[in-house]
DORO-205179 format. One record per residue (C-alpha): x, y, z. Coordinates in pm, 1 decimal, padded with zeros to 6 digits. Example, Ala and Ser with C-alpha at 12.3 -4.5 7.8 and 13.67 -1.06 7.14 Angstrom:
// DORO-205179
01230.0, -00450.0, 00780.0
01367.0, -00106.0, 00714.0
// end
This chain:
// DORO-205179
05618.4, -18852.7, -02853.2
05343.0, -18850.2, -03105.8
05290.8, -18473.8, -03060.6
05664.6, -18403.8, -03105.2
05671.9, -18607.1, -03423.3
05371.2, -18413.0, -03554.8
05533.3, -18074.7, -03479.7
05856.7, -18172.5, -03650.9
05672.6, -18288.9, -03960.4
05484.4, -17958.6, -03974.3
05808.7, -17759.9, -03944.8
05963.6, -17956.8, -04229.8
05656.8, -17892.7, -04447.0
05668.3, -17517.9, -04376.0
06040.5, -17501.5, -04466.0
05969.2, -17669.2, -04794.5
05683.7, -17426.0, -04883.8
05850.9, -17097.7, -04769.2
06116.0, -17068.5, -05043.8
05851.2, -17093.8, -05313.8
05642.2, -16824.6, -05142.8
05943.5, -16597.9, -05102.6
06027.3, -16641.5, -05468.5
05671.6, -16558.6, -05563.0
05674.6, -16249.4, -05345.9
06009.5, -16133.5, -05479.1
05894.8, -16185.3, -05837.3
05578.5, -15987.2, -05762.3
05786.2, -15706.7, -05615.2
06030.7, -15695.4, -05901.7
05768.2, -15717.7, -06176.8
05674.8, -15378.6, -06327.3
05358.7, -15285.4, -06505.6
05409.7, -15134.8, -06847.7
05299.0, -14769.7, -06856.7
04979.0, -14689.7, -07042.1
05028.1, -14515.9, -07369.9
04800.0, -14231.0, -07483.1
04770.8, -14115.4, -07840.2
04824.1, -13740.8, -07835.9
04859.1, -13495.4, -08117.7
05193.2, -13317.8, -08098.7
05148.4, -12946.6, -08024.4
05212.4, -12701.6, -08301.0
05532.3, -12508.3, -08275.1
05541.6, -12137.1, -08204.3
05683.5, -12074.2, -08549.8
05388.6, -12247.8, -08714.9
05139.4, -12049.8, -08506.8
05306.3, -11719.3, -08588.9
05313.4, -11808.5, -08958.0
04944.2, -11895.8, -08941.5
04864.3, -11556.7, -08788.5
05055.4, -11376.5, -09060.3
04881.5, -11561.7, -09341.1
04525.3, -11528.8, -09207.9
04366.7, -11215.9, -09056.6
04258.6, -11242.3, -08694.2
03887.8, -11197.7, -08766.1
03868.8, -11492.1, -09007.3
03954.0, -11784.8, -08778.2
03950.6, -11910.1, -08421.0
04300.2, -11938.3, -08266.5
04412.2, -12295.2, -08207.3
04501.9, -12218.1, -07845.5
04138.5, -12127.6, -07772.5
03982.7, -12443.5, -07914.7
03867.7, -12714.7, -07674.6
03950.2, -13079.7, -07752.9
03579.4, -13158.2, -07757.6
03257.9, -12951.2, -07799.5
03100.5, -12832.2, -07477.3
02745.7, -12895.7, -07600.4
02567.6, -13122.4, -07842.9
02548.8, -12984.0, -08194.5
02209.0, -12873.1, -08312.9
02076.2, -13084.3, -08596.3
01910.4, -12789.2, -08765.0
02078.8, -12576.2, -09028.8
02343.2, -12362.9, -08855.9
02314.7, -11985.9, -08850.0
02545.5, -11839.6, -09112.5
02714.2, -11501.7, -09071.0
02878.9, -11289.1, -09332.8
03243.5, -11363.2, -09409.7
03275.9, -11160.2, -09730.5
03497.7, -10849.7, -09691.2
03346.1, -10689.1, -10001.7
02997.4, -10702.0, -09854.3
03129.1, -10547.6, -09535.5
03295.6, -10267.1, -09733.1
02968.7, -10194.7, -09913.9
02796.5, -10157.8, -09578.3
03051.1, -09906.3, -09449.2
03038.3, -09712.4, -09776.0
02658.7, -09701.0, -09753.0
02668.3, -09588.0, -09390.9
02957.7, -09340.8, -09394.0
02944.2, -09231.4, -09756.9
03198.8, -09266.4, -10038.8
03530.6, -09388.0, -09899.3
03365.8, -09511.8, -09580.2
03522.3, -09854.1, -09626.5
03863.7, -09694.9, -09564.2
03775.9, -09513.3, -09240.5
03866.7, -09809.7, -09017.4
04127.1, -10080.2, -09040.7
04029.2, -10426.5, -09157.6
04040.9, -10566.4, -08805.2
03833.1, -10283.5, -08655.7
03569.3, -10309.7, -08926.1
03503.5, -10670.8, -08830.5
03539.1, -10621.5, -08457.0
03280.3, -10341.9, -08448.5
03006.3, -10563.4, -08592.1
03093.7, -10878.8, -08393.6
02871.7, -10962.5, -08098.3
03002.3, -11168.9, -07806.8
02767.0, -11454.1, -07898.2
02962.4, -11515.8, -08219.0
03211.7, -11803.0, -08180.2
03181.3, -11771.4, -07798.7
03373.0, -11444.0, -07819.7
03696.7, -11615.9, -07922.6
03755.3, -11374.8, -08211.8
03690.3, -11063.7, -08006.0
03365.4, -10871.5, -07960.3
03244.5, -10512.7, -07958.2
03132.3, -10446.3, -07599.0
03412.8, -10203.1, -07512.5
03382.2, -10016.2, -07839.9
03007.7, -09986.9, -07781.7
03062.2, -09839.1, -07434.3
03279.7, -09561.9, -07578.0
03047.7, -09503.2, -07872.9
02745.7, -09470.4, -07642.7
02922.6, -09192.3, -07452.4
03003.3, -09006.4, -07773.6
02651.8, -09035.6, -07912.6
02484.8, -08940.6, -07583.1
02694.8, -08623.5, -07561.1
02613.1, -08519.5, -07917.5
02245.0, -08598.5, -07863.4
02230.8, -08369.9, -07560.1
02408.4, -08091.5, -07746.8
02175.6, -08141.6, -08040.9
01869.2, -08114.4, -07819.2
01996.1, -07797.3, -07654.0
02068.7, -07629.9, -07988.9
01772.3, -07769.7, -08183.8
01545.4, -07497.9, -08318.1
01277.2, -07753.3, -08406.2
01239.8, -07871.4, -08049.0
01260.4, -07514.9, -07917.4
00954.5, -07407.0, -08111.6
00755.2, -07704.9, -07987.2
00854.7, -07670.4, -07621.9
00900.8, -07300.2, -07560.0
00622.3, -07154.7, -07770.8
00460.2, -06872.0, -07575.8
00711.5, -06895.2, -07289.0
00939.3, -06587.3, -07286.4
01277.6, -06646.1, -07124.5
01644.4, -06564.2, -07169.2
01780.1, -06684.8, -07507.3
02067.7, -06869.7, -07339.7
01821.6, -07087.7, -07148.9
01583.8, -07169.1, -07429.8
01735.1, -07506.1, -07517.4
01746.6, -07642.4, -07162.9
01376.8, -07726.2, -07168.9
01443.6, -07971.7, -07451.3
01645.4, -08192.3, -07216.4
01344.0, -08221.8, -06989.4
01076.0, -08264.2, -07251.8
01280.3, -08487.6, -07484.0
01532.4, -08684.6, -07273.0
01803.7, -08883.0, -07444.7
01647.4, -09205.1, -07319.0
01349.9, -09133.1, -07546.3
01559.8, -09031.5, -07845.1
01827.9, -09302.2, -07841.9
01609.6, -09606.5, -07784.7
01713.5, -09949.2, -07901.1
01409.7, -09961.0, -08130.8
01505.9, -09641.5, -08313.4
01874.0, -09729.7, -08334.4
01797.9, -10081.8, -08453.1
01560.4, -09946.0, -08719.2
01832.3, -09709.9, -08841.7
02089.0, -09990.6, -08843.7
01849.1, -10208.3, -09038.8
01796.1, -09942.2, -09305.5
02169.8, -09914.2, -09371.2
02205.4, -10292.4, -09411.7
02360.7, -10395.8, -09082.0
02148.6, -10708.1, -09048.3
02319.4, -10868.7, -09350.7
02675.2, -10820.8, -09219.9
02624.9, -10857.9, -08844.0
02817.3, -11142.3, -08679.8
02621.9, -11300.5, -08393.7
02455.6, -11623.7, -08291.0
02082.4, -11590.3, -08213.8
01933.0, -11822.4, -07957.2
01657.7, -11914.6, -08200.9
01723.5, -11835.0, -08569.6
01350.1, -11844.4, -08635.3
01276.5, -11588.0, -08362.5
01527.9, -11307.4, -08415.7
01322.5, -11052.1, -08227.2
01298.7, -11276.1, -07922.1
01670.6, -11350.7, -07954.4
01750.4, -10980.7, -07909.9
01840.8, -10863.4, -08260.2
01745.9, -10502.4, -08173.7
01991.3, -10488.6, -07886.9
02263.2, -10649.5, -08097.0
02218.5, -10401.6, -08383.0
02204.8, -10100.2, -08149.9
02519.8, -10219.4, -07973.7
02699.6, -10261.1, -08305.5
02598.6, -09910.3, -08413.1
02747.2, -09773.8, -08091.6
03058.3, -09986.2, -08146.9
03118.0, -09850.2, -08497.4
03105.3, -09496.6, -08360.3
03338.7, -09591.6, -08075.5
03586.7, -09748.4, -08317.0
03582.1, -09434.4, -08531.8
03644.4, -09218.2, -08225.7
03940.7, -09425.7, -08110.9
04092.1, -09463.3, -08457.6
04014.7, -09129.7, -08624.7
03965.2, -08893.6, -08331.7
03677.3, -08725.8, -08153.9
03611.5, -08454.3, -08412.4
03554.7, -08705.5, -08689.9
03342.4, -08927.6, -08464.6
03127.4, -08632.4, -08354.8
03058.5, -08544.5, -08716.4
02955.1, -08903.0, -08790.6
02729.9, -08903.2, -08483.5
02555.9, -08581.0, -08590.3
02523.5, -08645.9, -08964.3
02485.0, -09024.1, -08988.5
02293.3, -09110.9, -08671.9
02125.5, -08813.7, -08506.2
02015.9, -08638.2, -08824.8
01821.8, -08944.3, -08951.7
01662.8, -08965.9, -08605.4
01533.5, -08607.8, -08635.1
01790.4, -08418.7, -08423.5
01958.8, -08148.8, -08631.3
// end
């Protein structure tokens, strides 16, 4: 009898506690957590972006769509490397290189693209690798033709060697290969004399060590790119003349 009384008292206690537990569980199920709110900047409309492109030339700014929300590396505390952004200085360079009216040979966009290395602004404003590939082909062809037809090299190579006149220039290709004529040192020296260093857009690894950062390669590539841009924009005949008169002639190939 005592055990039955104890069981009944336990059952009554459980019945009294269960409704409160069920209410607590139901309230826990029905309660909702408020969603977290994030502060985001509303995206710019397409109309605003198009208007921005019309007002500013492509070479002068980084498109908003290509900017990351945060920098990918820590900013250097030293003074940043500054590149030219003055169109008048760029025009003076082209006039000095191509002669009077040289600033009008290329369009505004091509003039900047030809002297922009891929290290500048992480390549987000375009760079000159493809133009340089085409320009290298043009200059290599004209250099080979210049060596074959060069009377100066013929006298040095073929002196005292009688042969058919049509074959005289072929020895120049063996004695003076293009790889020895169009070296990055010679092309960079030529680019430096015409003022390319002051208008070149690139980011050296160490601003205090430009040679170790590859300034010769960058200047040679930009010289190729200018020739490639001229060939694509003004045609092969005009580009060949520039290659012969403005590049090969100063290098000693006439």
